[in-house]
C-alpha positions in Angstrom: -0.4 13.2 17.9 0.5 10.2 15.9 0.5 6.6 17.0 3.9 5.7 15.4 6.6 5.0 17.9 9.6 4.2 15.6 10.8 5.4 12.3 9.5 3.3 9.4 11.9 1.2 7.4 13.2 3.2 4.5 12.7 1.7 1.0 14.7 2.0 -2.2 13.4 4.7 -4.4 13.7 5.2 -8.2 14.6 8.7 -9.5 11.0 9.2 -10.5 9.8 8.4 -7.0 12.4 10.7 -5.4 11.5 13.6 -7.6 7.7 13.2 -7.2 8.0 12.5 -3.5 10.1 15.6 -2.9 7.7 17.7 -5.0 4.8 16.4 -2.8 6.9 17.3 0.3 7.6 20.8 -1.0 3.9 21.3 -1.8 3.0 20.0 1.7 5.4 22.5 3.5 4.0 25.4 1.3 0.4 24.5 2.1 1.2 24.2 5.8 3.1 27.5 5.9 0.1 29.3 4.4 -2.9 27.4 5.9 -1.8 25.7 9.1 -3.9 28.0 11.3 -6.9 27.8 8.9 -7.9 24.2 8.6 -11.0 24.9 6.6 -8.9 26.6 3.9 -6.3 23.8 4.0 -9.1 21.2 3.5 -10.5 23.2 0.6 -7.0 23.5 -1.1 -6.6 19.7 -0.7 -10.1 19.2 -2.1 -9.1 21.1 -5.2 -6.2 18.7 -5.7 -8.5 15.7 -5.2 -10.9 16.7 -8.0 -11.0 14.4 -11.0 -9.0 11.7 -9.2 -9.8 8.1 -8.8 -9.7 6.6 -5.3 -6.3 5.3 -4.3 -5.9 1.6 -3.5 -4.5 0.5 -0.2 -1.3 -0.7 -1.9 -0.8 2.7 -3.7 -1.4 4.6 -0.5 1.0 2.4 1.5 3.7 2.8 -1.1 3.2 6.6 -1.3 3.5 6.8 2.5 6.6 4.7 2.4 8.1 7.1 -0.2 7.3 10.1 2.0 8.6 8.6 5.2 11.8 7.5 3.4 12.4 11.1 2.2 11.4 12.9 5.3 12.4 12.0 8.9 9.9 14.5 10.2 7.0 12.9 8.4 8.2 9.5 9.6 8.4 10.6 13.3 5.6 10.1 15.8 4.6 13.7 15.8 4.5 14.3 12.0 0.9 13.1 11.3 -0.3 16.2 9.6 2.5 16.7 7.1 2.8 12.9 6.6 -0.9 12.6 5.8 -0.9 15.6 3.4 2.3 14.5 1.7 1.0 10.9 1.3 -2.1 12.2 -0.4 -0.1 14.5 -2.7 2.3 11.7 -3.4 -0.6 9.4 -4.4 -1.7 12.1 -6.8 1.9 12.6 -8.2 2.8 8.9 -8.5 -0.5 7.3 -9.5 -3.0 10.1 -10.3 -5.2 8.9 -7.5 -6.3 10.3 -4.2 -6.8 8.5 -0.8 -9.3 9.8 1.7 -7.5 12.4 3.8 -8.9 12.9 7.4 -8.3 14.9 10.5 -10.1 13.9 13.7 -10.4 14.7 17.4 -10.9 12.5 20.4 -11.7 13.2 24.1 -10.5 12.4 26.8 -7.7 13.3 26.6 -8.2 16.0 24.0 -6.1 15.0 21.0 -6.1 15.4 17.3 -4.7 13.2 14.5 -4.4 13.2 10.7 -4.3 10.1 8.5 -5.2 8.8 5.1 -7.5 5.9 4.3 -7.8 3.7 1.3 -10.2 0.9 0.6 -12.0 2.0 3.8 -9.0 1.3 6.1 -6.4 3.7 7.6 -3.0 3.4 6.0 -0.1 2.8 8.3 -2.3 3.2 11.4 -3.9 0.9 13.9 -7.6 0.8 13.0 -8.6 0.4 16.7 -6.8 3.6 17.6 -8.2 5.5 14.6 -11.7 4.4 15.6 -11.4 6.5 18.8 -11.2 9.7 16.6 -14.2 11.6 15.3 -13.4 13.0 11.8 -13.6 16.7 11.6 -12.2 17.3 8.1 -12.4 14.8 5.3 -11.2 15.2 1.7 -12.3 12.2 -0.4 -11.6 11.6 -4.1 -14.4 12.8 -6.4 -17.2 10.3 -6.5 -16.1 8.4 -3.4 
């Protein structure tokens, strides 16, 4: 479950951002359709896409997330943390040829899961205090990070 409570403010997008953002969203939905119930496989597929990529900066990751939440209401909603995090990572790859750290974590009590991206050691678009309550179970970092 995500901590967002309202849709993020949409931003103006160039044609390049629209095309690459939609490609990232399409890739996200294809990955989720195939690997949603196999998180280990999903993480390995994302790790393959993170190879040979430099770490994303916080500014790049924030912009990629803004592109994704502008293009997809579902990713911008409070319950779209998994597709939003995957699409943000793929958008960073498509727009900047970089990769943020993608994470999925669990917390208890109550039992909850959450997915997010991090750049420069901080969660992007998330409250760091809330994220601190989650224990990461899957992490896909850029090569060499």
